[in-house]
Backbone as a ProteinNet text record, in pm:
[ID]
protein_1_A
[PRIMARY]
XXXXXXXXXXXXXXXXXXXXXXXXXXXXXXXXXXXXXXXXXXXXXXXXXXXXXXXXXXXXXXXXXXXXXXXXXXXXXXXXXXXXXXXXXXXXXXXXXXXXXXXXXXXXX
[TERTIARY]
79.3	3.9	85.8	197.9	289.6	342.8	372.6	431.2	326.5	202.4	97.1	83.2	92.3	84.7	201.5	312.9	433.7	426.4	369.7	354.7	251.1	139.4	32.4	72.5	153.1	186	287.8	364.3	467.9	417.8	299.1	255.3	175.6	177.6	97.5	177.9	308	393.1	390.6	405	427.7	299.7	192.4	66.6	16.5	-4.5	-60.2	37.2	164.7	260.6	246.4	204.3	181.4	39.2	-56.5	-193.7	-210.6	-152.3	-173.4	-126.9	-2.7	38.7	-50.6	-92.7	-180.6	-318.1	-376	-498.1	-475.7	-368.9	-337.1	-333.8	-266.1	-255.2	-391.4	-480.2	-611.9	-693.8	-686.6	-761.3	-712.2	-583.6	-530.8	-570.8	-562.2	-594.6	-741.1	-828.9	-976.8	-1049.5	-996.8	-1070.1	-1000.6	-884.7	-811.2	-769.4	-706.1	-657.2	-765.5	-881.5	-991	-1052.8	-1068	-1126.1	-1039.1	-910	-817.8	-819.6	-824.8	-832.6	-955.5	-1070.2	-1200	-1194.6	-1136.1	-1125.4	-1035.1	-932.6	-848.7	-917.2	-989.8	-1072.3	-1174.7	-1240.4	-1346.4	-1283.4	-1171.9	-1097.9	-1064	-1007.4	-970.8	-1099.8	-1203.8	-1328.8	-1378.5	-1381.2	-1421.5	-1330.1	-1200.4	-1104.9	-1129	-1173.2	-1193.6	-1328.7	-1421.7	-1545.6	-1528.6	-1603.8	-1591.9	-1728.9	-1731.7	-1854.5	-1918.2	-2048.2	-2121.7	-2143.7	-2078	-2087.4	-2229.1	-2288.1	-2418.5	-2382.3	-2447.5	-2414.4	-2545.9	-2522.2	-2626.7	-2562.9	-2629.5	-2576.7	-2610.3	-2552	-2583.8	-2725.5	-2790.7	-2929.7	-3021.2	-2963.7	-3045.9	-3088.1	-3029.6	-3058.5	-2984.1	-3054.7	-2987.4	-2974.3	-2854.9	-2840.6	-2709.3	-2679.4	-2558.5	-2468.9	-2346.9	-2257.4	-2249.1	-2283.3	-2278.8	-2152.8	-2102.5	-1982.4	-1911.8	-1779.5	-1695.4	-1628.1	-1651.6	-1592.7	-1463.6	-1379.1	-1250	-1256	-1372	-1384.7	-1433.7	-1435.8	-1471.5	-1618.6	-1692.4	-1837.3	-1862.4	-1979	-2020.6	-2157.7	-2194.6	-2322.9	-2390.1	-2496	-2566.6	-2696.1	-2716.3	-2846.3	-2935.1	-3040.8	-3133	-3242.9	-3283.9	-3371	-3340	-3384.2	-3343.7	-3378.7	-3268.5	-3284.7	-3285	-3276.4	-3276.9	-3144.6	-3073.3	-2936.4	-2934.4	-2848.8	-2820.4	-2673.1	-2627	-2485.7	-2459.1	-2360.3	-2330.5	-2178.5	-2137.4	-1999.3	-1975.5	-1849.9	-1816.8	-1826.1	-1797.6	-1800.2	-1941.7	-2042.7	-2183.5	-2225.3	-2134.7	-2158.4	-2126.9	-2224.8	-2205.5	-2137.9	-2025.5	-1939.4	-2018.2	-2073.2	-2138.1	-2256.4	-2345.4	-2469.1	-2439.1	-2338.5	-2306.5	-2247.1	-2164	-2107	-2220.8	-2313.6	-2426.3	-2505.1	-2548.5	-2633.3	-2555.7	-2424.4	-2347.3	-2332.6	-2326.6	-2322.7	-2453	-2564	-2697.2	-2721.7	-2673.4	-2689.9	-2616.3	-2493.6	-2415.7	-2464.5	-2519	-2569.9	-2698.4	-2783.9	-2904.7	-2877.2	-2768.5	-2733.2	-2678.1	-2624.9	-2563.1	-2662.6	-2781.3	-2884	-2940.6
-113	0.5	127.7	122.5	239.8	267.7	170.4	188.8	262.8	220.7	284.2	435.3	466.9	611.1	686.6	630.5	700.2	724.9	628.3	645.8	751.6	756.7	855.7	996.6	1013.1	1146.8	1213.4	1145.4	1206.6	1220.4	1193.2	1189.7	1311.9	1422.2	1533.1	1661.2	1654.5	1768.1	1830.3	1755.5	1813.9	1834.5	1765	1776.6	1916	1987.3	2124.7	2220.6	2194.9	2282.7	2274.5	2162.7	2146.1	2196.5	2179.1	2210.1	2358.9	2441.3	2584.7	2649.4	2631.3	2689.1	2638.9	2508.7	2461.5	2535.9	2559.9	2638.8	2779.1	2841	2979.2	2975.8	2881	2867.4	2847.9	2767.7	2739.3	2873	2944.2	3070.2	3174.6	3179.8	3271.5	3234.2	3103.9	3060.3	3071.2	3045.9	3043.4	3164.9	3254.1	3365.1	3503.3	3517.6	3641.6	3676.6	3576.9	3597.2	3627.4	3550.7	3584.4	3718.7	3757	3883.7	3999.6	3986.2	4095.6	4104.2	3985.5	3986.9	4061.5	4031.8	4090.9	4246	4286.9	4427.8	4501.9	4440.8	4495.3	4504.7	4406.8	4405	4513.4	4533.6	4636.6	4772.4	4794.9	4921.1	4958.8	4859.7	4884.6	4914.7	4846.7	4868.1	5015	5064.4	5196.2	5300.2	5270.6	5366.3	5372.3	5263.1	5262.7	5312.8	5349.9	5405.7	5528.7	5545.4	5665.6	5710.8	5828.3	5893.1	5802.5	5778.2	5697	5553.3	5507.7	5370.7	5348.7	5239.7	5207.1	5136.5	5184	5135.3	5104.2	5020.9	4990.7	5018.3	5097.4	5126.1	5016.6	5031.1	4928.4	4942.4	5056.4	5076.9	5026.3	4977.8	4923.5	5029.9	5150.1	5254.4	5232.4	5226.2	5208.3	5347.9	5371	5493.7	5489.3	5609	5622	5732.7	5706.9	5810.8	5930.8	6050.9	6171.8	6251.5	6247.6	6321.4	6256.3	6258.1	6209.7	6332.9	6348.5	6464.1	6426.1	6523.4	6503.3	6459.4	6486.6	6450.3	6312.6	6223	6084.1	6065.1	6162.2	6147.4	6141.3	6084	6081.3	6135.6	6181.3	6227.8	6128.7	6065.1	5960.4	6013.9	5990.2	6029.7	5900.5	5916.7	5802.2	5802.3	5915.8	5929.1	6060.5	6082.8	6209.6	6335.4	6409.4	6531.3	6513.8	6394.4	6371.6	6312.8	6376.6	6337.8	6315.7	6223.8	6194.8	6197.3	6270.7	6279.7	6175.4	6090.7	5988.1	5951	5875.9	5834.3	5726.9	5718.8	5620.3	5477.2	5472.5	5341.3	5284.7	5370	5319.9	5243.8	5231.1	5151.3	5004.1	4921.3	4773.7	4705.8	4638.9	4583.1	4466	4376.2	4255.2	4289.6	4370.4	4411.1	4492.4	4580.1	4657.5	4572.7	4478.2	4390.3	4299.7	4255.1	4172.6	4254.1	4377.2	4457.7	4490.4	4506.3	4536.2	4413.9	4299.9	4171.7	4147.3	4172	4150.8	4251.6	4372	4474.6	4446.8	4396.1	4363.1	4242.3	4148	4023.7	4052.2	4145.5	4182.4	4278.7	4358	4449.5	4377.9	4264.4	4190.4	4114.2	4098	4020.1	4091.5
0.1	2	-2.5	60.4	61.9	-71.9	-153.1	-286.6	-375.8	-361.6	-443.4	-407.6	-285.4	-247.4	-300.8	-299.6	-353.1	-505.2	-573.1	-718.5	-755.3	-689.1	-725.6	-678.1	-575.1	-529.5	-623.9	-699.1	-784.6	-930.9	-961.6	-1099.9	-1149.9	-1082.6	-1120	-1153.3	-1169.9	-1188.2	-1324.1	-1434	-1569	-1648.9	-1608.3	-1680.4	-1687.9	-1576	-1579.6	-1648.9	-1648.2	-1718.5	-1872.3	-1920.1	-2066.1	-2097.6	-2010.6	-2040.2	-2048.2	-1966.7	-1963.2	-2098.3	-2145.4	-2273.1	-2395.2	-2385.5	-2486.5	-2490	-2372.5	-2370.4	-2418.9	-2387.5	-2435.7	-2587.2	-2641.9	-2790.1	-2854.5	-2796	-2848.1	-2848.5	-2736.3	-2730.2	-2832.8	-2846.8	-2950.4	-3090.1	-3124.6	-3256.1	-3295.9	-3195.3	-3226.5	-3185.3	-3100.1	-3054.8	-3085.2	-3048	-3054.8	-3200.4	-3265.7	-3401.9	-3501.4	-3506.8	-3603.4	-3576.8	-3446.6	-3413	-3454.5	-3437.3	-3482.1	-3632.5	-3701	-3849.5	-3902.3	-3841.7	-3879.8	-3848.7	-3735	-3709.4	-3808	-3851.4	-3955	-4087.3	-4125.5	-4253.7	-4248.4	-4138.2	-4126.5	-4137.9	-4069.8	-4076.3	-4222.7	-4294.7	-4434.4	-4521.6	-4492.3	-4566.1	-4546.8	-4422.9	-4393	-4457.3	-4465.8	-4530.8	-4681.8	-4745.1	-4888.7	-4937.2	-4845.3	-4887.2	-4969.7	-5076.1	-5162.3	-5208.9	-5265.7	-5310.1	-5416.1	-5407.1	-5503.5	-5460.5	-5354.6	-5303.7	-5243.8	-5273	-5211	-5074.4	-4964	-4832.1	-4752.8	-4649.5	-4551.9	-4416.5	-4332.7	-4202.6	-4102	-3985.7	-3883.5	-3827.1	-3859.7	-3823.9	-3937.2	-4044.4	-4152.4	-4259.3	-4253.1	-4346.8	-4479.7	-4597.6	-4722.9	-4783.6	-4857.4	-4923.2	-5005.1	-5063	-5143.3	-5081.9	-5072.9	-5021.1	-5112.3	-5062.4	-5135.7	-5115.4	-4990.4	-4951.6	-4837.4	-4842.8	-4732.1	-4669.6	-4540.1	-4471.6	-4408	-4370.5	-4312	-4162.7	-4103.5	-3960.6	-3933.4	-4035.6	-4017.1	-4042.5	-4085.8	-4112.6	-4263.8	-4301.9	-4439.9	-4451.2	-4567.1	-4600.7	-4693.2	-4646.5	-4724.3	-4778.7	-4902.9	-4965.5	-4961.9	-4881.4	-4860.9	-4968.3	-5017.3	-5129	-5194.8	-5317.4	-5383.7	-5295.7	-5264.2	-5191.8	-5040.3	-4988.2	-4846	-4801.5	-4707.6	-4667.1	-4516.6	-4479.6	-4341.4	-4319.2	-4215.6	-4181.3	-4069.4	-4086.1	-3988.1	-3998.6	-3890.3	-3890.6	-3995.7	-4039.9	-4138.7	-4075.1	-3949.3	-3879.9	-3861	-3893.9	-3887	-4006.2	-4109	-4224.7	-4193.1	-4215.4	-4181.1	-4299	-4274.8	-4381.6	-4450	-4374.5	-4436.5	-4513.5	-4457.1	-4528	-4653.5	-4646.5	-4761	-4874.1	-4840.9	-4935.6	-5003.9	-4917.9	-4971.2	-5066.7	-5033.8	-5124.2	-5253.2	-5249.7	-5371.7	-5455.7	-5396.8	-5473.6	-5540.8	-5467	-5523.6	-5636.5	-5620.8	-5721.5	-5849.8	-5838	-5954	-6031	-5952.3	-6024.7	-6103.3	-6053.3	-6124	-6237.3	-6228.6	-6334.3	-6459.7	-6437.5	-6553.6	-6636.7	-6588.1	-6661.6	-6778.8
[MASK]
+++++++++++++++++++++++++++++++++++++++++++++++++++++++++++++++++++++++++++++++++++++++++++++++++++++++++++++

């Protein structure tokens, strides 16, 4: 019985040391890295916005960019003669890309 106790008491030293770095690696690969990549892609999208682009805001407002201001705001024409001033960051990347894909596919027919 004493030999069994000696064997079990010495067997827990290296396991947690390997497990902790492995968990950090998994969190980085599956959570931190994709989120940072998406943030970089969104920032580049907002920087490339130009006059005449069809956009959809995070509030669901559809319009066309009429003017890009130096203070980070844009002027969106929602209907002829009606404008809304809002931040560039209020343009939703996924919805805008989807509406532009749908618009180009119907224009080619």
